[in-house]
N, C-alpha and C positions, 0 to 999 in steps of 0.2 A: 503493500500499499503505498501511497505519497500523500503529501498535505498538499492542498491545493489552498485558494480564498474564492469563495465563492459569493459575492453581493456584499464584503466584506466579511462575510463568515470563514470560517478556515475548516473543511471538510477532511474526511478521509477516502480519495478515490483509490482503485483500482483501476491499473498502470496498463492492463491488458482490455481492459471494455473502453468504448468510446467517451467520451464525456458528457457526450448527452443522457449516458446512462448512470454517471457520479450523480450527473443534477437531480435529474426525475427520483434518483436514492435516497436525495436530502429534500425533499418539497422543493424545489426549484423548479417551474414551468418552464419548459423550451419548447416553444410550436414545432411542428412535426410534419411530414405527411408519407416522403419513402423511409422511413426508418423507422423499424421494427425490433424488439430485442429478441423476438424466434429469429429471425433472417438476417442478411447479408447485409454488409452498409452498401449504399451505392451513388449520396450525397447527389441524389438529381437534383431534389426539390430547391433546396437552397432555402429553406423555412428556419432548417435550425441556426441561424449564423447570430455569434455572439461576440462578445469584445475579448479578445484576450491577451496579455499580454506575458510577460515570458523578459527576465532580470531587467537589461536596464534599454531593452528594445521599446518602443512605443506599442499602445496597446494596435492594433487590428481585428479587423471583422474575420471570423472564422466559425465552417459549419461544424457544429460541436457532434456530429454523426462521425466526422471522416478526422479529427482532432484528439489525441489522447492522451488522458491525464501527465503531466511532467512534475517532479517537486518546482514548489515554488510558484508555481502559475496559479497567476492574478485573473479571475474569469467573473466579466460584470453583461450576466444577462440581459439587463435592464439599461443600458444607457441609449443615449439618441441615437448611436452611428447601428446598433444592432436593431433597433426598429425601425430606422429606415432602409435600412437593406432589405427587411422583414418586408414591408409596405414595397418596395419595389419587385419584389417577388411577387407577391400579390397581384398587383395592379397587371405583373402578365401574364399569370393563371385566369387574372378574371378577365380580361381580355375577348377568349372566345369559350369562357363559361354562359352559357345558357341562364335565360333568367327563369329554373323551374321549380321555383322552390317551393309555390303554392301545392305542387305537383308530383314533389318530390319525396320516395320513400324514406329519404336520408333525413328532409328536414325536424330540426329539431337535436339531429344530433350530428350533423355536418362537423368536419374540422374545419371546411370553407368557410361555414356562417358563423363559428366561432371565432375562428383568427380575425377574420375580416372585418367583423365586431369590437375584437380586443385591441388589435392595432389601428384604428380608426381609417380605413382604407374603404370609405364611402361613394370613392368617386374616380372616374375613368377618363386620361385625355383624350382615348381615340374615339374615333367617329367613324373607321371605317365597322364593314359590318363581319359579324360573329364567321368562322368558316364552318361552312353546313356539312355536316356526320351524318354516319346512318345513326337515326333513332330507333329503341327496341329490339336490336340484332341479338335474334335467340342465339344461347351458345350450347343447348342444349335443352334435357329436362327441367335443370336446376337454375338457371341464372340468366339474368338480361343482362343486354351491357347497350349503355348507351352512350357512343362515340363524343357525343358533343359533350360530355361531363366530365369525360376523362380529362384526367390533369397527369398522366404518362409517372407515376412518381412508381409504376412496377412493382408492385407489391406484390397483384395475383401472378405475375409469369415468375417471382421468386419462391413464392410458394410451391407452386406444383415443381421444380426445378429442385426446392432443399426439402419439404416435409414430406409430400408422398414417392420425394424424386422419382416422376414421369412426368417430363416437361410437356406441356398442352397449350400453352400460351406462349405468344413474345412479342415485343415490341415491332410492329412490320412498316413500310415503307419510312421517307425519311422527312427532317426538319419538319415543316408545318404539316407534312401529309400522314406526320406519324401517327399511327393509331396501336391499341391494343388487338390483338386478334390471334384467330385459332387457329395451329397449323394446317394448312390449307381445307378450312374454313368447317373442319369438321364437330361435330358437337364433342362436350368436354364429358370425359367419363370417371368412374371412380364414388367411393364413398367422402369424399370431405368436400367435394364444389364449394360447398356451403360456405367455409373459411371463406374464401374469397370476398364474400360480401361482405363480413367482418372486417377484413382486413382494410377492403375500401373506403377511407377517407373520406370520400365524397360520394355521390348517387348514384357514376353508373354503372355497377353491379350491384344487383339488386337482385331476390331471390323472387322465382315466381309465383311462389307458392304465399307468398307474405306481400305480396306487392298490391296495393289500394286497401289495401287492409285493416289499419287503423295508423291516427297519428300516435307519435313514440308519447307526446307528453302525455295521452291518453289511458298510457299502459303501465297498470302496477307491477313492479320488479323485486325477487325475490333470487337470494341467494337457492342454489339445492343445488342437489344430485342426481344426476341420469342415469334413469333404471335398467336400458337397454340392452346392458352388458354387464357383466361380473366387475369391467375395468372403474364405473363408476364416477365418472368424468364431472368436473364440479361446473357446473351450469346457472345459469338466468334463467326462470321462468317468467314470462311475460304474459298479462293478462289485458285483457280489454274490458273496463268497467264491471270487475266481479262476472261476467260473464266468460267466453272461450276463449283457452291458453290457444297464442296467438305467433309466437317465437319461444324459443329453446337458443339459448345463443352461451357458449363456453363463457366459461370464469376461471382466469389465470391459478394455475395449479401447481406449484413447478415439480411436485411428489407424483402426482395422477395423471395430468394430461397436458400440461404445458400450456396454451393459447386456446390448445384445438377442441374439437369432437368431431364425430362421423358426422352424415348426414343420417344414418338409420334412427339416430337421438335424438338429433336434428326437429325430424320432419316423425316426431311421432303421437302425433294428435290422437288419432281416429281410438284411442280408447279413454283417452282424459277429457275430451268433447262430445264421448259417445251419446247418447238421446235415450229417453227410457230407461235410465238411472234405476235400480231398484231401492225404493223409500220403503222404513217401516217396512213391514215380513209381511212374508207368505207363509202358509200354515194350510196346511192341504183337509179339508173337508172331502163331503161327499159331492161338492161338485167341482174338484180339483181345490188346486191353487187359491186360496181366499186372503185379500190384503186384510189384516188385523195391525192389534196394535204391537209395537215392540216388547212391550211385557208381555203379550200373548207368544209371541215369536220367541222370547227366552224362557216361558215356561214350557213351551213344547221340544225345543231343546233339554230343559234339567230333564223331565219327561222321557225323550229317548235316551239318556246317561242312566238314568234310574233302573230303565230300565234292560239297559246292555252295558255292562258295567264295565265288559274289553275292546266295547267299540273305538275303532280306529281316529284318534284327533291326527291332521294332516294339517299343513300350515304353507300358504303360498310364500315361495323365496323372494314375494316382493312384501311381504311382513319387513318392519324394521326389528331392532336388535328389542326394542323396548316391548314391543307387540308379541316377540318369542318371549320373554321373559314370563308374559304372563299367560303363554299359554305353555310354556313347560311349567307353569305352578300349578296349573288345572292338573297337568297331566302326572303332576308325581303326586298327587293329592291323589289320586284316583287309581296310582303304583303303575302309571303304561308309561308306554316312551313314543314322545312326539318324535313324528315322520315331516319333512317340506320336501316336496315337488320336485324334480332334479332334473326336467330334459335333458338328453343329451347333444353337443354343440350344433349349432345353426347352419352352420354353413357360412358365416360372417366371418370368419377370423382374417385377420388382415397382421401383415406387420409394426402396424402405427398405435393403434389404438382399440380394435378392437377384440375382444378376445373370442369371441364366438360363443361365450357361454348364458344363455339366456336369463340366470336368478342373480340377479342384483345382491344379495345378502346370501349367496351358496355359503359364502364361510363365516360372517355373522354367526348366521343359524346353525350351521357346524360346530363353531364353537362351543355355543350355548349349551352342546347335546342333543342337539336334533340329529335322527338320522336320514339321510339323502335316498330318496327310492325312485326310481323313472317310470315317466308315464306309463308305458307298460306293466309295468311289476304292481304298479299302482290298482292300474285297474283290476288284475289280478285279485290281488286282496280284498280288492273291494268287492268282487264277486264274492268272496269265500266266505268275507264278512255276513254280520249279520246288522252290524251299524257303523256310521262315521260320520264324522265331522268334519270339515274342510273351512278352515281361514283364511278370510285375508283375500285382495285383490286377485282377479286374474286366475283366483286356483281354478277354476272350473277350466278355463280355457287352457291351462297348462296341462290339466289331468286329463285332458282332452273333452268335447261332449260328445261327440258320439261314441265314448268309453262308458259317460257317466249315466247315457240315453239308454244303452244298452243293459244296465243292471237288474236284474229282476227285481219286481215288486216286496217282495221279500226284506230287500237291504235299504235299511232307514235312514236317508240321508240327509243329512243339518248343514246350510252351506252358509255360510258369511264372506258374498263378495256382491258386488258391482250392477249384477246382473244374475236371476237366478236363472239356474241349466233348465231345460228342457227336457225335465227325464220322470218316469212313474216312481222312481225309488226316492225321491225330495220329497222328503216331509214338511221340510222346512227352510224359507231363506230368507235373510235378513242384512236390509243393505250397508255397508262400509263405506266409506271416502276414496279417494283415489289419492296417489302419490301428491298430490296438486294440492290435496286438502288438507293433508294433516300434517304433523310433524314428528321427526324420530332419527336415526341413524343407520345407516346402512356401513358396514365392513366391505371394502373391494377387495381383489383375489390377491391384493398382496399386501391386507391387514390395516390399511389406510381408513379409519373412519370419513363417513363425508355427513353431513345432515341433510336429510330432506327437510322441508318447511310448508305450508300450509302460506298460499298464495293466496286461494280462493275461499269460500264460502263452500263446504259440503250442501246438497240439494235439501232440504227442507225433509224432514223425516230420516234422516241419513246421519246416524253417531261414529264416533272414533268406535271400531275394533278393542280398544281398553278398555270404552265402558260396559258394551256388552259381556268382556270375561269377566270383567268384574263383580257384574252383575250376575252373570252366571257361575262365579266363586261364592259369592255368597249363597244362595241359593243352592248350591252344593254343597256346604258346610253348613245350612240349617237340616239339611235333608241328611247328613251325617249324624249328625246330635241329634 
């Protein structure tokens, strides 16, 4: 480490990392477009210019992303020279940038907007027309490119070259005709395309599935953990006015996923936005499953457990550690060992993030003492048993709708899930929240703990699984005494 002075404050800086990293690491804001800590530096946007003085030489303006700290360096990020050069860069960038802010998905979180206001660059001196380029250019199933908005920071180009290590974009043509394009105009491929929309500092690259869906200032944002595989990427969940989830975006966590996430997790809206959620309870009567109160549903589950002391207790791998502890406590009181559904690999494993394991809390439940069981083996055990209780969201999906529907009516099945199974064996079904409607902890494949957080309220009539288990536990204890 070396000691440098930034804005009059002495700080320690790593000489192997660029000056901009040292500034950001000590809460000193330096604007930038092309720089990203997870990518190589190119110094093309020239926005990160700061005044640097070394020894007796006069201070001069230098780009912070291509300058490395040296002992005794004096840096001023707020000098008039620094701001003047940034304003010149902004004037150049805005010369050809279209006035799309009212319709741009990036509006409200756009670095070009923010830095323009921050630097006071509100006017341009040029009267020539902006260069006409292609708008709404499709780059495949995930991304739309607006060439007019692009500032050629090349983050997207470097991402494909350096992260998935499969180059798919380039800066083509020369000079004022330069644009971002794919090789031979082929559509982008791979499971990590959505990351370039996050990387784009303006609105040039946007997600087709988010396009015109919401204004970002209307989104409620909450830190959470992706449950689509056992990697447990740190993410941000974004909900529009308490309604549907509109975006999942990666959240930096160097121990787990760095700055990235896969498209499988990014676009996993179907389950959390699914309609016709199971609320309250469904209890089987003469006319089939009939909606009843939660209290009646809990009473039906208690009756099932009283009648069948050896009933299987099966958890979903989507259950949190806290939910697993409550299920385990119930199992211990009944003298049984709980199971959790553990499907085999789903074929999505890659060399970057996705593990191919669809169980987000496999390790957490296994560490608690749950026994994993594959879906086919579970179907056999359910068919051979007299009763079972399935706990947690997506437990029906993972156990297999067809397998549950094939169970004989002699099997009594109680289900705590977001949707009731279409199965004659199901005698009671009680609704539970999805992972965006509750809080808890997942443990990923490497043992790192990741929180999930409630970013929206569960539908009316849906209570947390922990509350159901607490009510069931009280009744079980009362029955035993």
